[in-house]
Phi, psi and omega in degrees: 000320180298317179298323179295318178296316180298320178296316179298318179295316180298317178297318178298317178295320178298317178295319179297318179295317178296320178296318179297319178296320179295319179293320179296319182299324181285335181264355182260014178267139176283353182297129180146194181250134187231140171273130173266145185243132178295131181298323184275309186273343183064019178260158178296133179257316185201176173237132181240132175259121176259126181239157178237129175228119180054040177081004181246131181267143169226154179225132180238146176284120181262333185211141173244128185287322183286115182299334180285348183250011182299325182258010182297148178241158180276076182289332182275351180297146181246001179249203183297350179273356180302129179080358180280149176299137178293323176293118183094357183287138173281117181251345181234130181205152175073017183272134181230158177295135177281123184297334182277335186225112185295340182258011182241133177237131182205192176092354181248203180221163178227141180257135169264102184293346178289326180236357177078005182277144178249132182237154168292157187220149171230136178241135178219109174294137179226172178055047179067023179089004180280339180230157179229120174276120182247111182251115175261137183206164174243127180078263182254150179304335179295335183261071181191197178218157183243134170249151174249121178259152183250130181292132176264316178219000000 
């Protein structure tokens, strides 16, 4: 009787672990709408929608909070985005799930439309997917900075 009980418990724990992994997988995706927060003022700056097509993430600015910047263009950009309106601009592109870490997305780049610089990027959903750590860097991830975005939907 004891071996049967132990087997049932082990199976139950295995199912619970698989269910927990499935729930974690749905909350560890960066796909969704995110509020970006200004590093200095700690106020909302914009809203970015991250979408996934064929395993590749892109992110576009959907909303700019500052009414004076609604018509702003990316004058400092040096690629095909130069002179494009910041509202609707793709700032995140080419990001894929890291095969070694289910909660890490990397391999792409992120644009800072304020200065036109493009950085390599790593995304890591945290706090059950309610927040997104966005790390922009040059060269190695240690040489960069992290912003925390807040999930809207």
